[in-house]
C-alpha positions as CSV (number, residue, x, y, z in Angstrom):
1,M,0.0,0.0,0.0
2,N,1.3,3.5,-0.9
3,E,1.5,5.7,2.2
4,P,1.6,9.5,1.7
5,K,5.2,10.7,1.7
6,S,6.4,12.7,4.6
7,P,7.7,16.3,4.1
8,R,11.2,15.0,4.7
9,R,11.0,12.4,2.0
10,R,9.5,14.9,-0.4
11,L,12.3,17.3,0.4
12,L,15.1,14.7,-0.2
13,E,13.5,13.5,-3.4
14,G,13.1,17.1,-4.6
15,Q,16.8,17.7,-3.9
16,V,17.9,14.8,-6.1
17,R,15.5,16.0,-8.9
18,T,16.9,19.6,-8.6
19,Y,20.4,18.2,-8.8
20,F,19.5,16.4,-12.1
21,E,17.9,19.6,-13.4
22,G,21.2,21.4,-12.6
23,C,23.2,18.7,-14.4
24,N,21.0,18.9,-17.5
25,E,21.2,22.7,-17.5
26,G,24.9,22.8,-16.7
27,S,23.9,25.1,-13.8
28,R,26.5,25.5,-11.1
29,E,24.0,27.5,-9.0
30,K,21.3,24.8,-9.1
31,M,23.7,22.0,-8.2
32,A,25.2,24.1,-5.4
33,S,21.8,24.8,-4.0
34,V,21.3,21.2,-3.0
35,F,24.8,20.3,-1.9
36,A,26.3,20.4,1.6
37,P,29.7,22.3,1.7
38,R,31.9,19.2,1.5
39,V,29.7,17.0,-0.7
40,V,31.6,14.0,-2.1
41,H,30.6,12.1,-5.3
42,Y,32.1,8.6,-5.4
43,F,32.6,6.6,-8.6
44,P,33.7,3.1,-9.6
45,P,37.5,2.4,-9.9
46,G,39.3,4.0,-12.8
47,M,36.7,6.7,-13.5
48,F,36.9,10.1,-11.9
49,G,38.0,9.2,-8.4
50,P,36.1,10.8,-5.5
51,V,35.0,14.3,-6.6
52,V,34.9,16.7,-3.7
53,G,32.9,19.9,-3.6
54,S,30.1,21.5,-5.5
55,D,32.4,23.3,-8.0
56,A,34.3,20.1,-8.9
57,I,31.1,18.1,-9.4
58,A,29.6,20.9,-11.6
59,D,32.8,21.2,-13.6
60,L,32.7,17.4,-14.3
61,W,29.2,17.4,-15.6
62,R,29.6,20.7,-17.5
63,R,32.7,19.1,-19.2
64,M,30.5,16.1,-20.1
65,I,27.9,18.3,-21.7
66,K,30.6,20.0,-23.8
67,Q,32.3,16.8,-24.8
68,A,29.4,14.4,-25.3
69,G,26.2,16.5,-25.2
70,S,25.3,14.7,-22.0
71,R,21.7,14.4,-20.8
72,W,20.6,12.6,-17.7
73,T,17.3,11.0,-16.7
74,I,16.0,9.6,-13.4
75,D,14.4,6.3,-14.3
76,R,13.3,5.1,-10.8
77,M,13.5,6.5,-7.3
78,V,13.0,5.0,-3.8
79,S,13.5,6.9,-0.6
80,D,13.0,6.9,3.1
81,E,13.5,9.6,5.7
82,Q,17.3,9.5,5.5
83,E,18.4,8.4,2.0
84,V,17.3,8.3,-1.7
85,V,18.3,5.7,-4.3
86,I,17.8,6.2,-8.0
87,E,18.4,4.3,-11.3
88,W,19.5,6.7,-14.0
89,T,20.5,6.9,-17.6
90,H,23.4,9.1,-18.9
91,F,22.9,9.7,-22.6
92,Q,25.8,11.0,-24.6
93,P,24.3,12.0,-28.0
94,M,27.5,13.3,-29.5
95,T,29.0,9.8,-29.2
96,G,25.9,7.8,-29.7
97,A,26.4,6.0,-26.3
98,Y,24.6,5.8,-23.1
99,V,25.3,4.4,-19.6
100,R,22.9,3.1,-17.0
101,G,23.5,2.9,-13.3
102,A,22.3,3.7,-9.8
103,E,23.2,6.3,-7.2
104,W,22.8,6.3,-3.4
105,Y,22.3,9.7,-1.8
106,E,23.0,10.7,1.8
107,F,21.8,14.0,3.3
108,D,22.5,16.2,6.3
109,E,19.8,17.4,8.8
110,Q,18.9,20.3,6.5
111,G,18.3,18.0,3.6
112,L,21.5,18.9,1.7
113,I,23.3,16.2,-0.3
114,T,26.4,15.1,1.5
115,V,27.4,11.9,-0.4
116,I,26.6,10.5,-3.8
117,K,27.7,6.9,-4.5
118,A,27.5,6.0,-8.2
119,Y,27.2,2.4,-9.3
120,Y,27.5,1.7,-13.0
121,A,25.8,-1.2,-14.9
122,S,29.0,-2.7,-16.2
123,P,31.1,-5.8,-16.1
124,R,33.3,-6.6,-13.1
125,D,37.0,-5.7,-13.5
126,R,38.6,-9.0,-12.8
127,S,42.0,-7.5,-12.5
128,L,40.9,-5.9,-9.2
129,A,40.5,-8.0,-6.1
130,A,37.9,-5.5,-4.7
131,N,35.4,-4.0,-7.1
132,E,34.2,-1.0,-5.0
133,L,34.0,2.7,-5.1
134,D,37.4,4.4,-5.2
135,G,38.2,6.2,-2.0
136,Y,34.9,5.3,-0.2
137,P,35.7,4.6,3.5
138,Y,34.0,1.2,3.7
139,A,35.8,-0.2,6.7
140,E,35.5,3.1,8.7
141,L,31.7,3.0,8.1
142,G,31.3,-0.6,9.3
143,Y,30.9,-2.4,5.9
144,S,31.9,-6.0,5.9
145,M,35.5,-6.4,4.8
146,T,35.7,-10.2,5.1
147,P,33.2,-13.0,4.4
148,P,30.7,-13.7,7.2
149,D,31.9,-17.3,7.6
150,E,33.5,-20.1,5.6
151,A,31.5,-21.4,2.7
152,P,30.0,-24.9,3.2
153,R,31.8,-27.8,1.5
154,L,29.3,-29.0,-1.2
155,N,29.6,-32.1,-3.2
156,E,27.5,-33.6,-6.0
157,E,26.0,-36.2,-3.6
158,N,24.3,-33.5,-1.6
159,D,22.5,-32.0,-4.6
């Protein structure tokens, strides 16, 4: 059953929509209006590294508009009182390419975006032992860094 969204959820979802409007417009001001002062945008390995600050994020997307004619869509969105997760498409009309992925947004008490974690729909890089976002402090934030236990020993007779 769909419950009415709280004012907080509407605020957080609106911030993400405004961010995407800012990306599509190449508007530094619109992007900055939804960012906390030390916003960090994390990416998969080998891409842009962590991008820190509103100006650096705006510069990245403005560069993509100039180089590839970039346009972004929000294809799906889920949220709660603390976070928003979206699926998106990044179209690059000048190259004829597009990329799909998902992003996880974290916010401060005022509803400003503090963290964007981007995940791309792409194959795993088997040359890396850990396929995770460059620079993201997984261990510091309590993410599992080792398997929970040893895998069971399976054999064909048990199937």
